[in-house]
N, C-alpha and C positions, 0 to 999 in steps of 0.2 A: 394314646400315650406315648412319646417317641425318646428312645431313646440318643443322648447326642453320643455318635462314635468318638474313638480317639483316633480312629481310624477310617476312613470310607472304604479302601482295598481293603481294609482288613474285615471288616463287617459288609461283604457284598451279601452273604447266604442270610442274612441277619435282617428279620422284619423293620420296618421303619415307621410300623405306628404303634404295635406295641413291644412293651419291654420286658423282654428276657433276661436271665440271668446266666452264671456261668453252673450252675447247679438246677438243681431241682426243685421247681417253687408251683404253690397254687394262690391262694385266697388272698389277693387282695383286702387290706386290714390300715381301719385308723385313718384315712384320708383326714387332710385338716389344715384349715391354713393360722398360718401364726403373724396375727400384724404388725407389733413389735418390728420384724425383720423381714415383712411381705416374703413370705416364703412359705409354698405349699411344700404337706408331710406326706409320704406314702410308703406302709410298709407291705409285707408278702412275707409269707411261710416261707422258709426254705428248707431243704436240707443242706447245707452249707460244706457235706465231705460228699456227698455223689448226687447220683442224681436220678437215684429213686427214692420214695416214701421214706421216712425215719427223721429223727433230730432233729424233731420241728424246732424251729429259731423263727428270728423275723430277719429281716433286710430292711432296709432301708432307703428311698432312693428321695432327692429335691426336686424342685423347680421352682421358677419366678411365673412361668403363664397355664402350665394343668398342659405344654404342648409338647418342650421339652426336658426330661427330665436327665439329672445327673446322681449316679453313686455319692449318696451321704461321704459326710468326710470320716468319718466308723459306720460302715456300710452292713456290718452286722449288728444290731443295735441290741434282742433281747435274748439269750439262751437258753435252755431248758440245766437250772445249773441251783437250782433251791427245790427242797423235800418237796413241797407242795407245787413246784410243775416239773420234775422230776422227768415225767416221760413228756413234756412236750408242750411251748407256748404254743400254741392253736388261737385260730382268729380272733379276731378285738375289733376297738374302735376307737374313736379320738373322742376325746372329755371339754368339755366345750369351758373356758376359762371361768373362773368364779367374778372375778366385773375386766371391767377395760384397762385397770394398770396392774393386770394380773400378768407377772411374768411368764411365770412355771406351767412348763408344757404337759398334759397328762395321757396318758391311754389305758385305757384296760384290754385284759384278753384273755382267755379262757387258760387256768392252766391246773395241765393235767398231769397227774400222780401213780394212774393205775391204768393199761390198757393189756388187753383190749377189750374195747367197747362199741357196739353195734344194736339198733333198732330192732335188728332181727337173728340175734341171737340172746332173746333175754335172760335169764332176765338180768337188765344193766345192774353191773358191781356198784354199789351204794361207794359214796362220796369220790367215784374216780375221776372227778371236774370241780373244781371252781373255777373263782374269777380273784386274777391282781391287778396290780396300778400298777406303773412305772410311772416315772418323772423326770422330766427334763428342764434343769436349772441356769444352758448353757445356750436358749436358741433352739435344741435339737440335735446338738455335737454326740452326745453321753447322755446313754439312759441310765438312771434308775429305781429299781425295785425299791417301794413301798417300804418302810419297815415295817408298816402294819398289816399286812399280807399274810396270808388270803385275806381277802375282803369279807370272800364267801368259802366257808370250806369246802361247799357241796350243795346242792339240788338242795329245794325245798324240805325242812322234815316231814316226815311220816308222807313223802309222794313218791312211786313205784313210778321212774321216769326211763323214758328210752332214749334219751339223747339230754343234755342239759351243757350246752353250750355257744359259744359267738355272742358274746354283750354288745348290745348298741345302745347308745347312749343321747335323749333329745332332749331340750330345751323347752320345743314348742308346750304353748299351755294346754296341752290336751284332755288333760283328765277331771273330769268335772268333782269327781269322787274324792280325789287328796290336793284340790287346789284351797289353797285356806284351811286346810286340815290336819297339818306334818304337825305332830306333837307340839313343837316349839315356838311354830311361823316363823318357819324361816323360808328363804326362797328354795324350792327344787329343782332337783333334775327327775325324769325319769328312766330308770333301766330297762332294754328288755333280756332276755336270756332263751335263747333258742333249744326248742328239745319238741319231749314230748310228754303224755300220762301213759302208763301201761295197763291197756284193755279199754283205754280210750279214746284216743287221737292223738293229731298233733300241736302243740301248741307253743307260745310265748309265756313265758311268767318273768310278771312286774312288780316291781322295786322304786320305790322312792328314794330318792339319793340329797343328802344336804348337798346343797351347792354352793356352801362357807365350805364342805370339809368334803368332799368327793371320797376320800379313803375311811372317814365313819362305813361303819359298816352298814350296806346298804336292807333297807328295811323292805320286807316281803308284805305287797298288795293283792297277790295271787293271781290265776290263771287269766290270759288275755281273752282267751276265745273258748267257747263252747261247739267245736265240732267231733263229729266222730270219726274213728280210720276213713281213712278213705272215700270222702264227703266227695260227691259227686252232684253238683248243684242243679244239673241237668243231663238227660237223657240225652239228649242232642250233642253234647259234647261229650268225644271220647279216655278223654283227663279224669283224674283229680286230685287233691290233697295230700294225699299220701297216709305214711302212719307217724313221721317225725319231720320235722325244721332245721332250717340253718339258715343260720346270718339273715337273720330276719328284720327287716328296716319299718319303721312306723315313722311316716313323712305327711306333712299337710302340704296338698296340693294349691294354688289360688289363682284367679282367675277373676281379677278386680276384685270384687266385693263376696264372691262367691269363694268357699272354702271346703275341700275333702280331702278326706282321711284314710289313707292306702298302707297296707301291708304287702310292702314287697321279701318274698320269701324266697328260700331253695326250700322242696319236696325230695324227702325219701320215699321210697316204697311203691310211690303213685305205680300206675302203666306206662308202660313207655310207647313213643308215639309212632303210629303206623309207619310213617316213611322212615326213621331210624329204625322199627324192628325189621323192615325188608330189605336194609340194607347187611350184602354182604360184605364185612370187614377184610382182610388181609388174616389170613391163617396165622401169622404170626403177633397181631394185634392185641393188647391186652384185653380181656375180658371188661366188657359198659355197665357199672353201677346204674342203674335205674333214678336218677333225679332229675330235677325240673324245677328251671324257675319259671315263676307263676307271682300272678298281683291279686290281689281284695281288697274292693274298696269296699265300704264301712262306716255306722254310728258308732263312736264309743258312747256308750249305757253306763250309768249306773246299775248295779245288779238290786233286786225286788228285798233284798237285806239292806241293802247304804251299806254294804260294808265289804264292798268292789266293784270292779273297772270289767266291763268285756267290750270286746269290738266285734259290732253284732254284721254279722257278713251282707251284704245287696249283691254286687257283681264281681266278676273275676275270672280270669283266665290263664292261658299262657302267658309270660311278658315275651320267650323268645323262643323260637322253634330248632335255634340250631344248639349252640355249646356253652351259651354263654350261661354260667352258673356262679354260685356264689356272692354274689352282686353287693357291693357296699357304697355308699354315699354319704355326703355330707354337703350342708348349705356353703356355699363361697360364698362370703362377707362383700366380696369385692362384684360381683354380680349378679346376689341375691337371686341365684340360681341353684342347680342341686345336680352335680356330673354326677354318674354315675361312674364305678369302675367294676370290671370282673374276672372273673378266672375261667380260662376258655380250655375247653378239655373233652 
């Protein structure tokens, strides 16, 4: 990504490939394309009031070609101003339109009402974070939070989680259990929320969403994977899959008639990479939290009981050996390709 500079001289010291703002920023959020205005939209977590973490809000940039990005007309799209998101508008995703005639744009985000929470300091406070939706009816210029928020008030009932955030919505017909089994026989989308289950391991919580009404409460289908904490598929690999996941994307990659399903995820609590562990940072640098961007190839199968779906691990590993993290992706209808965007830190 490149931000079109207002003045080349003024921005001589600013990167020309990566977008940066005049405040603290991190995760890319809700990349998507509006075919009615032929505009790409991208949001990012930010603290509009300073250069350190806090006041989690969403900034907004737009592009016609995904190379040159400019601030949106209203550059601060979402701020934490409701009871259900008073502690932060965390990472989120783009929601596909209902149909080709639908001109309303929708995004989903993690609505946080209680801090702090972290996998390393259990127990996770119940009901600390949920899920909310924001809409735009003017081509993305302004965004309004749904009157039905929070769509999800908290994590699934009865589940002790280590994290519950970072929704991702897919329209790919991937789920063998849910296809045709929606209680009202309507087209569906699938929502993933990343996190983990206490004393079990990292996970993704799977939901079914009515395509014609994504603001209706999402129906919980169950956990998507069945892996232990710090799963290490091979002793030849010095990494593992951590204890809590963030920003999981479920994608299908195609080559001719072949289709493969992947989870792209950020793992917390895994082991640090050797070349990072041996690096001596400046004494003034902040301490680094161990986080790694990983991939996982697998098959979606119906559980033996027939009441759920699991992503069955086959292969996986590091997606990046550097600071690449919090990846988010979407299917670009213009190129039929899947661009990926990430946070660097």
